[in-house]
N, C-alpha and C positions, 0 to 999 in steps of 0.2 A: 659595699654601700653604693647605691645607684644615685646619680645626680645629672642634671642637664649641664654638661660642660660647655654647650653651645649657646646657652642663655647669653643675651646681651645685658651686661648691668652697667650703668653710669653712676659714677660717684660724683656729686657736686660739691667742690670744696676740697682743697688740699691741706687742711688743717690736720691735726692729729687724729680726729675722728674718722675723717675721710680716708686717710692714709691707713689707720687701723683696720677699716672696713675692707678696703681693697687688698691689704696684706692678708687678711684672714680668708678672703675668697679666693685669691690666687693660690695660697698654700692649700687650699681645699680642693683644688683642681678645676676651678672656674677659669675657661681660656679667654673670654671675651669680656674683660673688665677695663673700664676707662674712666680716668678721673679727669673732670673739666674744672680748671682753676682760673679764677678771674684775673689774677695778679701775675707777675712774673716769678713768684717764688712759692716754695712750699712752707708748710708750718703754721700760717694763719696767725694766731694770737700767741704762738710761739715765736719769738723774734729776739734773736741775738745780735748785739751791736757792739760797737768799740768807742771807747772814749780815751783817745790816746793809744797807750799800748794795752789798755784794761778791756777784758771781755765783760760786757755788761748785758743784762736782760732787759730789753725794752718792753717784752711782753711777760709771759709767764715766769715767775721768779723762783718758786721753791717746789720741791716735792713734798706736798703736804702729807704727813703720816708716812714716812718711809719704812714700811714693815712688809712682812710676807704677803699681806693681803692687798698691797697696793702694787698693781700691775706696772706702774711707771718706775718704781723702785726696781722691781725684779728685772725689768727691761735694761734699766740703766746699769744695773749690776752685771747683768749678762754681757753688756756691751763695753764693759770696764770704763764708764763714763764719771765714776764717783771718787771722791777722796776716801782713803782708808777708815777714817773715823766715822763716816757716814755708814759703813758697813758693819760696825760693831754691834754685838747683841744688845749691849747696854743702850745704844742710840735708838735701836728698833723698839725696845720695851718701854721706853719713856712715853706715858700718855699725858700729852699737854692740853688735851681737850680744845684744840684750836687756837690757843693762845700761848705762844712760847714764853718760857719764863726768862725773858731778857733782862739783862743787868741795864738800868735806865740812868740818865741824867734828866733832871726836870728844870726848865727855866722859866721864869715868868715875864711878862711883858713890861714889868717895872725894872727888868734888867738884873734880877738877882737870881741865883741858883737855889732851888727849894731842897730842903732836907725830905729824906724818905717818910719820915715820920709826919712831915705836913701833908703828904699826898696819900699815904698808905689807907687811911680810913675811907677815903672816897674810892680808891680802887677796890677795896675789899667789898664795899657796898654794891659797886657796880657789877662786879663779877659774880656776886650772889645773885643778883637780879637776873643776869644773863642765864645762869644755871636754872633759875626757876622757870624763866621762859621757855627753856628747851624741853620742860615737861609739859607743857600745854597740849601738844597733840594727842597726848594720852589721856588728858582729862576733857571733861564735857564742858562746854562753854569757855568763853575768854573774856575777862573783864574790859579790855579795850580793844580796838580794831588793830593798832600798830604798835611795834616794839618801842618807838619814840613816846607815845602817849602813856603807855603802860610805865616806862622808866620815870618819866617827869612825875606822874602822879605818886608812884611808889617813893621816890626819893625825896620829895617834899614831906611826906608822912613820916618816914623812917628818919630823916635828918631831925625832925622836931623831937623825935623819940630818943635817939641814940646820941644825938650831938648836943643836947640841951645843955651838958655841963661845960661846952667849949665856949670861948669867946666869939663874938661876932665875926671878928676879922678871920678866925679859922675856919668857921662855918662857911663864910662866904668864899674863901679860898677852895674848900673842898667841893662846892658847888661848880666853881670854874674848872676844877679838875674833871669833874663828870661831864662837862661840856666838851673838854678835850677828847675823853674817852668815847662820847657819841661820835665825834669825827672819826676816831680810830676805827669804830664800827662801821661808819660809812664807807671807809676804805676796804675794809674786810669783806663788806656785803656787796660792794660795788651800787651803792644807792647815794642819791642826792641828799636824802634826809632819812633818819630811822623812821620818820612819820610814814615813810612809803613802805616799810617792811612789815609784812602781815605777822601779827603776834601769834595767831594759832598755828600758823605754817613754819614759823622760825625753827622750831626744833626737829623739822623733817630732815634737815641737812645733818649728816652724820660725819664724825672726824675718825681718822685711823690712828692707831699708836705710832710713836716714832717722832724724833726730834727733826723738824723740817730742815732739809738739807738742799744745797744748791749744786749745779753742774759746774766744775772748774773749768771745762771748756766750752760751756755755753749750752742752754738748753736744746738749740738746734741739733746738737749732736745726736739726740734721740730720734729725731725725724729723719736725718741724714742716714743713720743705720737701718731704719725700717725701709726707707726708700730704696737703699743699696740692694735689698732683697726682692725688690720688685722688677719686672720685666722692663728693659728700656723703652722708652716711648710710651708708656702707659698713661702719663699725664700730658694733657694739652694745657700749656699756660698761656695767659692773657686771652682767656676764653670765656669771657662772662655769658651766662644764661639769661636770657630775658622772660622765657616763659615755658613752663613745663604742662604740656597737654596730656592730661589723664583722662581715662573713661571707664565705664563699667558695661560696655557693650562688646559684642564679638565682631563688630564691623571692620575694625582696622587690623592690619596685620600684626603690628605690634601693640603691646599695651599703653606704651608712653611714647610721645613725640617731644623731644628737647629742642626748642629753638634759641639759637644762640644769637648774641648781638652781631656777630659778623654775617648772619644771614644762613649759617648752616643749620640744617635740621637732622636731628640724629634720632633714629628709631631704637627702642630699647624695650626689652621685657621688664626690667625694673630699674627705678632711679632711687639712689640714696641722697637725700638732701642733708648736707651737713653745715649749712651756712649759719652763722651766729643769728641768735634771736633778735638782737638789734637789727639786723638786715631784714629779717622776716617781718618785724614790726612795721618796717617802712615801707616793704615791697610786696607783701604776701598778696594784695589785692590784685596786682598785675604778673605775679610770678606763677600763678596757678589758674589753669583754664580746664574745667569749670572751677569757680572759687572753692576755696577750703569750706568743709561743713562748717556750720555755724558754730557749734561748740569748740571746734579747733580755733576758729577766729576768735572768740571770746577769751580763751585760754591765752592766746598770744597777746591779747590786749591786758589781761589781767596781770600776767608775769611781768615781774621787774627786769629792766636791763639797764645798768647804769655805766658811768664812767669813773674808772680810778686810773689816774696818771702819776707817772714818776717824773721827779725832777732830780737828776744826779748833779751834784755840786762837788767840785774838787777844790781842795786847799792845800796851801803850801805846808802848814803845820796844823795839828788838831787843836781844837779848843774844848774837847770832850775827854773824858777819863780814858786811860788805856784799856780798861775792861769794859767800858761802855758798848752796848749793843744797840740802844735805841734812845733817842732825845725826843722829850715831849716838850712843846711849847704850850704853856697855859696863859690865857689872856686874862687879866685881872678884872675886866668889864663883863665877863661871860658867866655870871652867877644866876642867870635865867635859865640855865640848861639849854643852850642853843647849840645846834649843829648845821646852820645855815647863816650867811651873812646877809644883812638887809640891803647892802648896796654893793653889787657885783663889781662895778667898775672901780670903786674906791677901796673896797676891803676884801677882794677875793682871796688874797694872801692869808686871811685869817682862817680859811678852811683846812689850810695845810697844818696836818696835826703835829708834824715834827719829821724826824729823820729815822732811818735804820742806818747803821754803820755798815758799810760793805767790808766784809772781812774775806780773807786774813790781810793784815795791814801789809805784811811783807809782799803780798801779791798787788794789792790795789793802792797802795799809799794811803793818803788822808782823803777818802771817797766817802760821801754821804748819799743816801737816796731819800728824797723828800716824797711824801705821799699826799696826794689831794684827790678828792671825790667830788661828783656832782656837777651841779651847774657852774660852780666856781671853777672846777676843773676844765670844763668845756670852754669857758671864758678865758682861761689861761692859755689854751691852745690857739687863740686868735691873736695873742700878743707877739711881738717880735722877741727874739732871744735876748736882745739888749734890755728889753722892759722886764722880762722875767729875771734876768740877771741882777738888774737894779733893785727888784723887789726882794729877791732872796738876800741880796747884801744888806738892805735895810733892816730886813727881819732878823738876820742873824746878829747883827750889831746891837739892835735895840734890846734883844733878849739877853745877850751876854754882857751887855754894858760895855762891849770893847769896840770902839769907833774905828779901830784898825784893821779889823778882820775883813779880807777881800778874797772872794772866791776867785780861783785860777780860770775856770770855765764851767759850763754847764751843758747838760744835754737833757731834753725832756721828750716824754712820749705824747702822742697826740691821737689818741684811739677814738675819740668821738667823731673827729673829721676825717677818719678813714672811712671812705664810701662803702667798703666791705665788710665792715664791722659795726660801725654806728655807736662804738662805745666798747665796754671792757668784758662784762660777764653778767651772768643772771643772778636774780634773787626771787623770793616769792613774795609778791606785793599783796597788799591788803585785799582780803577776800579769797586769797588762793588756798587750795588745799592739795592733798595728794591726787585727787581726781584730775587736777590740772597737769600734773606730771604724767598721768597715764595718757591723757589727751595729747600732750606734746609729742609722745612717742607712738601713738596709734597710726598705723599704716593707711594709705588710701588704696582702694575705697574702704571706709570706715568698717562696714561689716563684709569681710572678704567676699568679693564676687566669686562664684563657683568657676566661671569662666576665666577670669583674669585677675587672681588675687595679688597682693603685695606689689601693686604698680608703683606706688610711691612710699618710700620709707624714710623715717626721720631719725638722724643722729646728731650729736653735738652735746656739749656740757649742759644745755638747758632741757635735755630730755632724759637726764639720768634721775632717778627717783630719790636718792639721797647724797650724791656726790655732785650736785650740780654746781657750776661755777669753778670746777677744778680741772686740771689736765687729766688725771685719772678717771674722773667721770666722763670726759670726752672720748678717752681712749676705750672704756668700758662700753660707751654707748654704740661706737663703731663695730666693736666686736658683737654686741648683741644683735645689730641689724644683719651683719654678715651671718651669724648664726641662725637668724630667724629665716634667711634665704637657704642656707644649708639644710635646715631641717625641713623646709618646704619641699626641697627636691629629694630629700631622702624618703619622704612619706608619700610622694605621689606614685602612681603605678608605672611600670615600664611602658604600657601602651601609651600613656600620655607624655612620657618622655621621648618616645619616638616621634609623636606627632608634633610636639614642641620643637624638636631639633630640625624638623623640615622648614621651620618659619625663616 
């Protein structure tokens, strides 16, 4: 198979998609591949940290759908990065549909523990609605613009029909539970409110079978193993790019000129852009010269990119059940089906839906991970650690009714204020369709120039057609763009290869 081993290929961003693209290209015989990374580290939104002696994930947390179809799972298994139970056929066969069947403890803001029968009718209705929404892409038309609008309308109607025999207090509580579940979905989608998530596009996201699992030694182990198979010196760290000059003429010696913040200008035949959508939203107007085509700009504006942060909280002893996997906090005053707070400064903490229990206890002790999305999450990032600790202490005490509970320490993520990510991950906003996902991954020039095709290629989780927002989507997108280049050089004639290699 012929290919131009002398083509200069630059990958911008050393997250998992950039590493995957470079890895694939190098293994396929390309000799001139370079990654430019704005920060001092690899991994991007895969970021493993420590809280005391514990390994914790500041970024990506789970392998979603760890099964044979998931390349992240297959690589993790190959590198021996997983616990034995994650590798069992039973674990891979479970199909959770994106919502793990976790054992839950539920508390209300009045300081009492709720019974499962108090909350189950609301949970059942909510997940029925999500299942129905997932079918909309295959149907014509959609009744509302957003997931939030649809759920509110349907819950009001169905509650009147299904819960008519229940007393007013029970009905009110169930509506408050649905508000909590809307906040959960904000975290799942990375949106500020479910009113921002497009109804028709919601079902374009696909799940894989397998019970979500974690990396005992940290998610960064995956990146480190892939990086160890690349030639030394392939990555230039602390090397932000300020502009990618592309063209569709034959006047310049190379297709693309990459201008770095430090003044260096790098000529390349192809550049693979793997920066987060949040960064593109903020900087696309200056990052590309000439500007992006209008349809690509509009897609970047339409696509959603939100913030989902974690607040790890450690305790001396548990106040939850030994088998508990998730804790939900239901506010008694949220029967209006709300997933945003009216006053950020005073009530941002109400957006935190609760905690997942970090397991196993033998390894982590009594450690919880709180989840908070949206504008409230972005505001939380601006507070001091002391202010966040105080808010978490008051929250736990009021919901449990135990004034003595005191966290030992906390650690929170701050993805919105990270200048190279500007948030957490993508979702499909109102008005989005599969065409937008096509637009995201379309190379430049848009209709490949005969003289210099595939100048600028796009990878990253926001460019995957059905696994957007995931690590496996990011990884697959990097492979996809590498394969696009490999295929390009496989199909061009030997005479063109020869002239190309003289550049």
